[in-house]
py3Dmol code that shows the C-alpha trace and the ligand (Angstrom):
import py3Dmol

protein = """\
ATOM      1  CA  MET A   1       0.034  -0.021  -0.040  1.00  0.00           C
ATOM      2  CA  ASP A   2       1.487   3.250  -1.178  1.00  0.00           C
ATOM      3  CA  ARG A   3       1.406   5.845   1.678  1.00  0.00           C
ATOM      4  CA  SER A   4       4.502   7.801   0.527  1.00  0.00           C
ATOM      5  CA  HIS A   5       2.382  10.951   0.198  1.00  0.00           C
ATOM      6  CA  ILE A   6       1.359  10.799   3.726  1.00  0.00           C
ATOM      7  CA  THR A   7       3.131  13.434   5.930  1.00  0.00           C
ATOM      8  CA  SER A   8       0.785  13.852   8.933  1.00  0.00           C
ATOM      9  CA  TRP A   9      -1.004  11.395  11.176  1.00  0.00           C
ATOM     10  CA  LEU A  10      -4.148  11.169  13.256  1.00  0.00           C
ATOM     11  CA  THR A  11      -4.679   8.168  15.415  1.00  0.00           C
ATOM     12  CA  ASP A  12      -7.438   6.867  17.584  1.00  0.00           C
ATOM     13  CA  MET A  13      -6.203   5.961  21.099  1.00  0.00           C
ATOM     14  CA  ASP A  14      -8.152   3.010  22.470  1.00  0.00           C
ATOM     15  CA  GLY A  15      -7.864  -0.199  20.526  1.00  0.00           C
ATOM     16  CA  VAL A  16      -5.092   1.299  18.369  1.00  0.00           C
ATOM     17  CA  LEU A  17      -2.326   2.423  20.808  1.00  0.00           C
ATOM     18  CA  VAL A  18      -3.767   0.974  24.092  1.00  0.00           C
ATOM     19  CA  GLN A  19      -6.201  -1.661  25.237  1.00  0.00           C
ATOM     20  CA  GLU A  20      -7.297  -1.595  28.794  1.00  0.00           C
ATOM     21  CA  ASN A  21      -4.288   0.620  29.836  1.00  0.00           C
ATOM     22  CA  LYS A  22      -1.743  -1.716  28.209  1.00  0.00           C
ATOM     23  CA  ALA A  23       0.333  -0.435  25.264  1.00  0.00           C
ATOM     24  CA  LEU A  24      -0.340  -2.437  22.127  1.00  0.00           C
ATOM     25  CA  PRO A  25       2.590  -3.860  20.167  1.00  0.00           C
ATOM     26  CA  GLY A  26       4.399  -1.321  17.987  1.00  0.00           C
ATOM     27  CA  ALA A  27       2.531   1.666  19.604  1.00  0.00           C
ATOM     28  CA  ALA A  28       5.729   2.938  21.455  1.00  0.00           C
ATOM     29  CA  GLU A  29       7.892   2.516  18.432  1.00  0.00           C
ATOM     30  CA  LEU A  30       5.328   4.265  16.099  1.00  0.00           C
ATOM     31  CA  LEU A  31       5.148   7.317  18.479  1.00  0.00           C
ATOM     32  CA  GLN A  32       8.879   7.376  18.671  1.00  0.00           C
ATOM     33  CA  GLN A  33       9.147   7.192  14.857  1.00  0.00           C
ATOM     34  CA  TRP A  34       6.823  10.290  14.556  1.00  0.00           C
ATOM     35  CA  ARG A  35       8.823  12.259  17.093  1.00  0.00           C
ATOM     36  CA  ARG A  36      12.143  11.316  15.513  1.00  0.00           C
ATOM     37  CA  GLU A  37      10.831  12.341  12.110  1.00  0.00           C
ATOM     38  CA  ASP A  38       9.161  15.465  13.446  1.00  0.00           C
ATOM     39  CA  ALA A  39       5.823  14.305  11.741  1.00  0.00           C
ATOM     40  CA  PRO A  40       2.752  16.276  12.662  1.00  0.00           C
ATOM     41  CA  TYR A  41       0.448  13.946  14.553  1.00  0.00           C
ATOM     42  CA  LEU A  42      -2.469  13.918  17.062  1.00  0.00           C
ATOM     43  CA  VAL A  43      -3.868  11.191  19.219  1.00  0.00           C
ATOM     44  CA  LEU A  44      -7.611  11.308  19.275  1.00  0.00           C
ATOM     45  CA  THR A  45     -10.256  10.106  21.654  1.00  0.00           C
ATOM     46  CA  ASN A  46     -13.992  10.517  21.849  1.00  0.00           C
ATOM     47  CA  ASN A  47     -13.793  10.241  25.578  1.00  0.00           C
ATOM     48  CA  SER A  48     -14.371  13.753  27.116  1.00  0.00           C
ATOM     49  CA  ILE A  49     -13.857  12.972  30.731  1.00  0.00           C
ATOM     50  CA  PHE A  50     -10.136  13.565  30.970  1.00  0.00           C
ATOM     51  CA  THR A  51      -7.940  16.584  30.111  1.00  0.00           C
ATOM     52  CA  ALA A  52      -5.165  16.167  27.613  1.00  0.00           C
ATOM     53  CA  ARG A  53      -2.764  16.473  30.635  1.00  0.00           C
ATOM     54  CA  ASP A  54      -4.538  13.553  32.424  1.00  0.00           C
ATOM     55  CA  LEU A  55      -4.419  11.428  29.321  1.00  0.00           C
ATOM     56  CA  SER A  56      -0.751  12.193  28.664  1.00  0.00           C
ATOM     57  CA  ALA A  57       0.022  10.993  32.226  1.00  0.00           C
ATOM     58  CA  ARG A  58      -2.234   7.846  31.778  1.00  0.00           C
ATOM     59  CA  LEU A  59      -0.477   6.929  28.524  1.00  0.00           C
ATOM     60  CA  ARG A  60       2.984   7.569  30.048  1.00  0.00           C
ATOM     61  CA  ALA A  61       2.024   4.957  32.859  1.00  0.00           C
ATOM     62  CA  SER A  62       1.258   2.521  29.946  1.00  0.00           C
ATOM     63  CA  GLY A  63       4.760   3.223  28.484  1.00  0.00           C
ATOM     64  CA  LEU A  64       3.598   5.509  25.780  1.00  0.00           C
ATOM     65  CA  ILE A  65       5.120   9.022  25.398  1.00  0.00           C
ATOM     66  CA  VAL A  66       2.555  11.537  24.089  1.00  0.00           C
ATOM     67  CA  PRO A  67       2.915  15.163  25.127  1.00  0.00           C
ATOM     68  CA  GLU A  68      -0.364  16.741  26.132  1.00  0.00           C
ATOM     69  CA  GLU A  69      -0.406  19.117  23.117  1.00  0.00           C
ATOM     70  CA  ARG A  70      -0.436  15.888  20.967  1.00  0.00           C
ATOM     71  CA  ILE A  71      -3.826  14.775  22.250  1.00  0.00           C
ATOM     72  CA  TRP A  72      -7.140  15.893  20.860  1.00  0.00           C
ATOM     73  CA  THR A  73     -10.300  14.765  22.780  1.00  0.00           C
ATOM     74  CA  SER A  74     -13.981  15.280  21.851  1.00  0.00           C
ATOM     75  CA  ALA A  75     -14.061  17.952  24.622  1.00  0.00           C
ATOM     76  CA  LEU A  76     -11.368  19.959  23.092  1.00  0.00           C
ATOM     77  CA  ALA A  77     -13.007  19.608  19.639  1.00  0.00           C
ATOM     78  CA  THR A  78     -16.378  20.673  21.101  1.00  0.00           C
ATOM     79  CA  ALA A  79     -14.832  23.735  22.862  1.00  0.00           C
ATOM     80  CA  ASP A  80     -12.937  24.563  19.629  1.00  0.00           C
ATOM     81  CA  PHE A  81     -16.234  24.268  17.653  1.00  0.00           C
ATOM     82  CA  LEU A  82     -18.263  26.405  19.993  1.00  0.00           C
ATOM     83  CA  ALA A  83     -15.664  29.000  20.354  1.00  0.00           C
ATOM     84  CA  LYS A  84     -15.860  29.456  16.541  1.00  0.00           C
ATOM     85  CA  GLN A  85     -19.578  29.566  16.552  1.00  0.00           C
ATOM     86  CA  MET A  86     -20.065  31.862  19.493  1.00  0.00           C
ATOM     87  CA  PRO A  87     -16.874  33.455  20.928  1.00  0.00           C
ATOM     88  CA  GLY A  88     -17.235  34.385  24.604  1.00  0.00           C
ATOM     89  CA  GLY A  89     -20.562  32.482  24.876  1.00  0.00           C
ATOM     90  CA  SER A  90     -22.222  30.886  27.914  1.00  0.00           C
ATOM     91  CA  VAL A  91     -22.707  27.209  28.753  1.00  0.00           C
ATOM     92  CA  PHE A  92     -24.345  24.925  31.136  1.00  0.00           C
ATOM     93  CA  VAL A  93     -22.225  21.703  31.425  1.00  0.00           C
ATOM     94  CA  ILE A  94     -22.828  18.267  32.534  1.00  0.00           C
ATOM     95  CA  GLY A  95     -19.325  16.777  32.436  1.00  0.00           C
ATOM     96  CA  GLU A  96     -15.918  16.514  34.291  1.00  0.00           C
ATOM     97  CA  ALA A  97     -12.596  18.369  34.023  1.00  0.00           C
ATOM     98  CA  GLY A  98     -11.842  17.444  30.509  1.00  0.00           C
ATOM     99  CA  MET A  99     -15.052  19.291  29.344  1.00  0.00           C
ATOM    100  CA  THR A 100     -15.109  22.259  31.858  1.00  0.00           C
ATOM    101  CA  THR A 101     -11.343  22.952  31.516  1.00  0.00           C
ATOM    102  CA  ALA A 102     -11.642  22.995  27.690  1.00  0.00           C
ATOM    103  CA  LEU A 103     -14.607  25.290  27.820  1.00  0.00           C
ATOM    104  CA  HIS A 104     -12.980  27.692  30.251  1.00  0.00           C
ATOM    105  CA  GLU A 105      -9.699  27.841  28.212  1.00  0.00           C
ATOM    106  CA  ALA A 106     -11.779  28.606  25.036  1.00  0.00           C
ATOM    107  CA  GLY A 107     -13.374  31.547  26.888  1.00  0.00           C
ATOM    108  CA  PHE A 108     -16.736  30.367  27.854  1.00  0.00           C
ATOM    109  CA  ILE A 109     -18.700  31.320  30.930  1.00  0.00           C
ATOM    110  CA  MET A 110     -20.407  28.622  32.987  1.00  0.00           C
ATOM    111  CA  THR A 111     -23.872  29.591  34.010  1.00  0.00           C
ATOM    112  CA  GLU A 112     -27.180  27.977  34.883  1.00  0.00           C
ATOM    113  CA  THR A 113     -29.060  31.060  33.747  1.00  0.00           C
ATOM    114  CA  ASP A 114     -30.197  31.264  30.052  1.00  0.00           C
ATOM    115  CA  PRO A 115     -26.897  29.750  28.626  1.00  0.00           C
ATOM    116  CA  ASP A 116     -26.261  29.743  24.865  1.00  0.00           C
ATOM    117  CA  TYR A 117     -25.502  26.010  25.065  1.00  0.00           C
ATOM    118  CA  VAL A 118     -26.163  23.004  27.169  1.00  0.00           C
ATOM    119  CA  VAL A 119     -23.136  20.784  26.794  1.00  0.00           C
ATOM    120  CA  ILE A 120     -23.297  17.115  27.887  1.00  0.00           C
ATOM    121  CA  GLY A 121     -19.938  15.365  28.202  1.00  0.00           C
ATOM    122  CA  GLU A 122     -18.761  12.243  29.873  1.00  0.00           C
ATOM    123  CA  THR A 123     -19.041  11.831  33.602  1.00  0.00           C
ATOM    124  CA  ARG A 124     -19.326   9.242  36.333  1.00  0.00           C
ATOM    125  CA  ASN A 125     -21.458  11.590  38.490  1.00  0.00           C
ATOM    126  CA  TYR A 126     -24.700  12.248  36.682  1.00  0.00           C
ATOM    127  CA  SER A 127     -27.307  13.760  38.949  1.00  0.00           C
ATOM    128  CA  PHE A 128     -31.060  13.898  38.582  1.00  0.00           C
ATOM    129  CA  GLU A 129     -30.941  17.637  39.454  1.00  0.00           C
ATOM    130  CA  ALA A 130     -28.323  18.511  36.754  1.00  0.00           C
ATOM    131  CA  ILE A 131     -30.296  16.404  34.091  1.00  0.00           C
ATOM    132  CA  THR A 132     -33.533  18.247  35.038  1.00  0.00           C
ATOM    133  CA  LYS A 133     -31.718  21.637  34.808  1.00  0.00           C
ATOM    134  CA  ALA A 134     -30.359  20.697  31.356  1.00  0.00           C
ATOM    135  CA  ILE A 135     -33.826  19.581  30.094  1.00  0.00           C
ATOM    136  CA  ARG A 136     -35.470  22.824  31.313  1.00  0.00           C
ATOM    137  CA  LEU A 137     -32.812  25.072  29.746  1.00  0.00           C
ATOM    138  CA  ILE A 138     -33.080  23.180  26.343  1.00  0.00           C
ATOM    139  CA  ASN A 139     -36.763  23.612  26.523  1.00  0.00           C
ATOM    140  CA  THR A 140     -36.331  27.361  26.994  1.00  0.00           C
ATOM    141  CA  GLY A 141     -33.991  27.812  24.000  1.00  0.00           C
ATOM    142  CA  SER A 142     -30.415  26.690  24.933  1.00  0.00           C
ATOM    143  CA  ARG A 143     -28.773  24.807  22.073  1.00  0.00           C
ATOM    144  CA  PHE A 144     -28.128  21.154  22.847  1.00  0.00           C
ATOM    145  CA  ILE A 145     -24.513  19.852  22.261  1.00  0.00           C
ATOM    146  CA  ALA A 146     -22.994  16.469  23.077  1.00  0.00           C
ATOM    147  CA  THR A 147     -19.260  15.721  22.922  1.00  0.00           C
ATOM    148  CA  ASN A 148     -19.686  12.156  21.586  1.00  0.00           C
ATOM    149  CA  PRO A 149     -22.435   9.667  20.563  1.00  0.00           C
ATOM    150  CA  ASP A 150     -21.022   6.541  22.368  1.00  0.00           C
ATOM    151  CA  ALA A 151     -23.866   4.876  24.297  1.00  0.00           C
ATOM    152  CA  THR A 152     -21.441   2.860  26.594  1.00  0.00           C
ATOM    153  CA  GLY A 153     -17.888   2.858  27.680  1.00  0.00           C
ATOM    154  CA  PRO A 154     -15.733   0.085  28.903  1.00  0.00           C
ATOM    155  CA  SER A 155     -14.767  -0.730  32.489  1.00  0.00           C
ATOM    156  CA  ALA A 156     -13.221  -3.653  34.262  1.00  0.00           C
ATOM    157  CA  ASP A 157     -16.608  -4.658  35.823  1.00  0.00           C
ATOM    158  CA  GLY A 158     -18.673  -4.257  32.598  1.00  0.00           C
ATOM    159  CA  VAL A 159     -20.133  -1.543  30.471  1.00  0.00           C
ATOM    160  CA  LEU A 160     -20.804   1.938  31.774  1.00  0.00           C
ATOM    161  CA  PRO A 161     -23.562   4.213  30.388  1.00  0.00           C
ATOM    162  CA  ALA A 162     -21.826   6.999  28.401  1.00  0.00           C
ATOM    163  CA  THR A 163     -22.599  10.359  26.895  1.00  0.00           C
ATOM    164  CA  GLY A 164     -24.831   8.975  24.200  1.00  0.00           C
ATOM    165  CA  ALA A 165     -27.063   7.314  26.756  1.00  0.00           C
ATOM    166  CA  ILE A 166     -27.512  10.436  28.853  1.00  0.00           C
ATOM    167  CA  SER A 167     -28.186  12.501  25.714  1.00  0.00           C
ATOM    168  CA  ALA A 168     -30.856   9.957  24.737  1.00  0.00           C
ATOM    169  CA  LEU A 169     -32.547  10.626  28.115  1.00  0.00           C
ATOM    170  CA  ILE A 170     -32.601  14.329  27.474  1.00  0.00           C
ATOM    171  CA  THR A 171     -33.796  13.908  23.960  1.00  0.00           C
ATOM    172  CA  LYS A 172     -36.640  11.678  25.163  1.00  0.00           C
ATOM    173  CA  ALA A 173     -37.568  14.429  27.712  1.00  0.00           C
ATOM    174  CA  THR A 174     -37.226  17.386  25.317  1.00  0.00           C
ATOM    175  CA  GLY A 175     -37.929  16.047  21.823  1.00  0.00           C
ATOM    176  CA  ARG A 176     -34.565  17.609  20.765  1.00  0.00           C
ATOM    177  CA  ILE A 177     -31.484  15.855  19.501  1.00  0.00           C
ATOM    178  CA  PRO A 178     -28.006  17.139  20.334  1.00  0.00           C
ATOM    179  CA  TYR A 179     -25.408  18.231  17.733  1.00  0.00           C
ATOM    180  CA  VAL A 180     -22.656  15.747  18.408  1.00  0.00           C
ATOM    181  CA  VAL A 181     -19.068  16.952  17.737  1.00  0.00           C
ATOM    182  CA  GLY A 182     -16.995  13.813  18.343  1.00  0.00           C
ATOM    183  CA  LYS A 183     -16.567  10.781  15.920  1.00  0.00           C
ATOM    184  CA  PRO A 184     -18.115   9.833  13.603  1.00  0.00           C
ATOM    185  CA  ASN A 185     -18.649  13.606  12.943  1.00  0.00           C
ATOM    186  CA  PRO A 186     -15.756  14.459  10.555  1.00  0.00           C
ATOM    187  CA  MET A 187     -15.767  17.805  12.427  1.00  0.00           C
ATOM    188  CA  MET A 188     -13.568  16.107  14.951  1.00  0.00           C
ATOM    189  CA  PHE A 189     -10.875  15.263  12.322  1.00  0.00           C
ATOM    190  CA  ARG A 190     -11.129  18.667  10.587  1.00  0.00           C
ATOM    191  CA  SER A 191     -10.477  20.475  13.814  1.00  0.00           C
ATOM    192  CA  ALA A 192      -7.622  18.131  14.532  1.00  0.00           C
ATOM    193  CA  LEU A 193      -6.087  18.852  11.076  1.00  0.00           C
ATOM    194  CA  ASN A 194      -6.340  22.525  11.801  1.00  0.00           C
ATOM    195  CA  ARG A 195      -4.756  22.064  15.154  1.00  0.00           C
ATOM    196  CA  ILE A 196      -1.521  20.605  13.680  1.00  0.00           C
ATOM    197  CA  GLY A 197      -1.698  22.568  10.355  1.00  0.00           C
ATOM    198  CA  ALA A 198      -2.135  19.389   8.326  1.00  0.00           C
ATOM    199  CA  HIS A 199      -4.040  18.899   5.001  1.00  0.00           C
ATOM    200  CA  SER A 200      -6.429  16.114   4.395  1.00  0.00           C
ATOM    201  CA  GLU A 201      -4.689  14.909   1.123  1.00  0.00           C
ATOM    202  CA  THR A 202      -1.482  14.233   2.995  1.00  0.00           C
ATOM    203  CA  THR A 203      -2.903  12.887   6.226  1.00  0.00           C
ATOM    204  CA  ALA A 204      -3.705   9.324   7.414  1.00  0.00           C
ATOM    205  CA  MET A 205      -6.246   8.400  10.123  1.00  0.00           C
ATOM    206  CA  ILE A 206      -5.500   5.213  11.987  1.00  0.00           C
ATOM    207  CA  GLY A 207      -8.530   3.581  13.763  1.00  0.00           C
ATOM    208  CA  ASP A 208     -10.034   0.360  14.978  1.00  0.00           C
ATOM    209  CA  ARG A 209     -13.731   0.968  14.241  1.00  0.00           C
ATOM    210  CA  MET A 210     -15.476   1.012  10.799  1.00  0.00           C
ATOM    211  CA  ASP A 211     -18.527   2.976  12.125  1.00  0.00           C
ATOM    212  CA  THR A 212     -16.618   5.866  13.638  1.00  0.00           C
ATOM    213  CA  ASP A 213     -12.809   6.047  12.725  1.00  0.00           C
ATOM    214  CA  VAL A 214     -13.040   4.845   9.186  1.00  0.00           C
ATOM    215  CA  VAL A 215     -16.324   6.454   7.993  1.00  0.00           C
ATOM    216  CA  ALA A 216     -15.383   9.803   9.532  1.00  0.00           C
ATOM    217  CA  GLY A 217     -11.911   9.560   7.969  1.00  0.00           C
ATOM    218  CA  ILE A 218     -13.316   8.902   4.596  1.00  0.00           C
ATOM    219  CA  GLU A 219     -15.757  11.913   4.935  1.00  0.00           C
ATOM    220  CA  ALA A 220     -12.953  14.107   6.065  1.00  0.00           C
ATOM    221  CA  GLY A 221     -10.986  13.083   2.835  1.00  0.00           C
ATOM    222  CA  LEU A 222      -8.204  11.156   4.699  1.00  0.00           C
ATOM    223  CA  HIS A 223      -6.257   8.070   3.943  1.00  0.00           C
ATOM    224  CA  THR A 224      -7.784   5.624   6.318  1.00  0.00           C
ATOM    225  CA  ILE A 225      -6.023   2.755   7.895  1.00  0.00           C
ATOM    226  CA  LEU A 226      -8.084   0.193  10.003  1.00  0.00           C
ATOM    227  CA  THR A 227      -6.166  -1.821  12.502  1.00  0.00           C
ATOM    228  CA  LEU A 228      -7.440  -5.223  13.508  1.00  0.00           C
ATOM    229  CA  THR A 229      -6.287  -4.927  17.182  1.00  0.00           C
ATOM    230  CA  GLY A 230      -9.706  -3.268  18.067  1.00  0.00           C
ATOM    231  CA  ILE A 231     -13.101  -4.659  17.612  1.00  0.00           C
ATOM    232  CA  SER A 232     -13.478  -4.772  13.792  1.00  0.00           C
ATOM    233  CA  ASP A 233     -12.398  -8.104  11.929  1.00  0.00           C
ATOM    234  CA  GLU A 234     -12.292  -8.975   8.237  1.00  0.00           C
ATOM    235  CA  ALA A 235     -15.911 -10.241   8.321  1.00  0.00           C
ATOM    236  CA  ALA A 236     -17.107  -7.073   9.948  1.00  0.00           C
ATOM    237  CA  ILE A 237     -15.508  -4.976   7.311  1.00  0.00           C
ATOM    238  CA  GLN A 238     -17.341  -6.670   4.479  1.00  0.00           C
ATOM    239  CA  ARG A 239     -20.693  -5.684   5.994  1.00  0.00           C
ATOM    240  CA  TYR A 240     -20.098  -1.949   5.561  1.00  0.00           C
ATOM    241  CA  PRO A 241     -20.741   0.007   2.293  1.00  0.00           C
ATOM    242  CA  PHE A 242     -17.382   1.663   2.609  1.00  0.00           C
ATOM    243  CA  ARG A 243     -13.801   0.405   2.953  1.00  0.00           C
ATOM    244  CA  PRO A 244     -10.751   1.743   4.557  1.00  0.00           C
ATOM    245  CA  THR A 245      -7.791   2.667   2.290  1.00  0.00           C
ATOM    246  CA  GLU A 246      -5.884  -0.155   3.926  1.00  0.00           C
ATOM    247  CA  VAL A 247      -6.064  -2.744   6.733  1.00  0.00           C
ATOM    248  CA  ILE A 248      -3.279  -3.700   9.036  1.00  0.00           C
ATOM    249  CA  SER A 249      -2.969  -6.210  11.743  1.00  0.00           C
ATOM    250  CA  GLY A 250      -1.499  -3.645  14.206  1.00  0.00           C
ATOM    251  CA  VAL A 251       0.337  -0.332  14.353  1.00  0.00           C
ATOM    252  CA  GLY A 252       3.746  -2.160  14.220  1.00  0.00           C
ATOM    253  CA  GLU A 253       3.288  -2.531  10.462  1.00  0.00           C
ATOM    254  CA  LEU A 254       3.635   1.319  10.276  1.00  0.00           C
ATOM    255  CA  VAL A 255       6.978   1.292  11.831  1.00  0.00           C
ATOM    256  CA  HIS A 256       9.756   1.251   9.332  1.00  0.00           C
ATOM    257  CA  PRO A 257      13.037  -0.282  10.295  1.00  0.00           C
ATOM    258  CA  ARG A 258      15.862   2.239  11.034  1.00  0.00           C
ATOM    259  CA  ASP A 259      19.021   2.307   8.975  1.00  0.00           C
ATOM    260  CA  GLY A 260      21.277  -0.508  10.077  1.00  0.00           C
ATOM    261  CA  GLU A 261      18.416  -2.484  11.458  1.00  0.00           C
ATOM    262  CA  ALA A 262      16.558  -3.313   8.223  1.00  0.00           C
ATOM    263  CA  ARG A 263      19.647  -4.982   6.771  1.00  0.00           C
ATOM    264  CA  ASP A 264      19.831  -7.510   9.516  1.00  0.00           C
ATOM    265  CA  ALA A 265      16.234  -8.459   9.362  1.00  0.00           C
ATOM    266  CA  GLY A 266      15.779 -11.921  10.605  1.00  0.00           C
ATOM    267  CA  GLY A 267      18.801 -11.748  12.794  1.00  0.00           C
ATOM    268  CA  ASP A 268      18.937 -10.426  16.408  1.00  0.00           C
ATOM    269  CA  ALA A 269      21.362  -7.641  15.606  1.00  0.00           C
ATOM    270  CA  ALA A 270      18.668  -4.817  15.907  1.00  0.00           C
ATOM    271  CA  SER A 271      19.661  -2.417  18.626  1.00  0.00           C
ATOM    272  CA  PRO A 272      16.995  -1.251  21.070  1.00  0.00           C
ATOM    273  CA  PRO A 273      15.424   2.085  20.311  1.00  0.00           C
ATOM    274  CA  ALA A 274      16.706   5.121  22.092  1.00  0.00           C
ATOM    275  CA  ALA A 275      15.554   5.732  25.592  1.00  0.00           C
ATOM    276  CA  PRO A 276      12.017   7.381  25.426  1.00  0.00           C
ATOM    277  CA  GLY A 277      12.957   9.931  27.996  1.00  0.00           C
ATOM    278  CA  ALA A 278      15.451  11.725  25.666  1.00  0.00           C
ATOM    279  CA  ASP A 279      13.018  11.765  22.839  1.00  0.00           C
ATOM    280  CA  SER A 280      10.148  13.130  24.828  1.00  0.00           C
ATOM    281  CA  ASP A 281      12.170  15.938  26.188  1.00  0.00           C
ATOM    282  CA  SER A 282      13.110  17.232  22.795  1.00  0.00           C
ATOM    283  CA  ASP A 283       9.462  16.754  21.599  1.00  0.00           C
ATOM    284  CA  ALA A 284       7.951  18.604  24.515  1.00  0.00           C
ATOM    285  CA  ALA A 285      10.314  21.575  23.945  1.00  0.00           C
ATOM    286  CA  GLY A 286       9.876  21.594  20.212  1.00  0.00           C
ATOM    287  CA  SER A 287       6.109  21.353  19.875  1.00  0.00           C
ATOM    288  CA  GLY A 288       4.721  24.916  20.696  1.00  0.00           C
ATOM    289  CA  GLU A 289       1.601  25.064  18.487  1.00  0.00           C
TER     290      GLU A 289
END
"""
ligand_1 = """\
1
MG
Mg -10.936 2.895 19.220
"""
view = py3Dmol.view(width=600, height=400)
view.addModel(protein, "pdb")
view.setStyle({"model": 0}, {"cartoon": {"style": "trace"}})
view.addModel(ligand_1, "xyz")
view.setStyle({"model": 1}, {"stick": {}})
view.zoomTo()
view.show()
């Protein structure tokens, strides 16, 4: 598969780089390759519960070096979208630090009185009182926004109700559907491209889901790469009316051997990659967008 025209990268996080807080094979090496080559890239997640700083720390605990400015969440995409729509607007938020921090930094005012928007993000602390407030505000004219459509999220004990499930409750009570910014809305990818100054013709999107990553990548005009480490398999791909540009078994396939290593392929002469600490320092210093 020719991807020689690709200079910038967007990648999904869960099911591509990590699975249940464990780094997937090749993920550390791919991130290191992008740092070494100074490639523009962003790690994307539909989860709006955490800030980019939180996620950077969580990834680091899994052995993956991703500076916070290289992370793009549905909360950041939502704040970016709303700031363009209505600079300095007001919001009522159901969500956690990932959402409230993003909206504060984008210049929004939090209020329960006649807000421009009601924004629903991920939280583990839904309250009947807050949901009632959201419903009444939407009924009286506040615009209804949700960070992502996911109905459930994973946990060690089983599924958790997620943003899409709570939005559905509000939809049932108000008769209004939210505008959803996260995947599969290609808005999420467009704002990510803008963030790193990348262009769709020369950018690839790596994801593990046909119904979000791949379809949104196609609609945003990206080179799409489906990795089978997540929940899609070959049989599942056949059922969709669209196909990714390419299918790989894991992100390790995107790591090219470094000079001196390739020539010894098959042997055990490959030297270990440079210490991640050295790389991350230079990256953190160099990325000031
Ligand atoms: Mg995923």
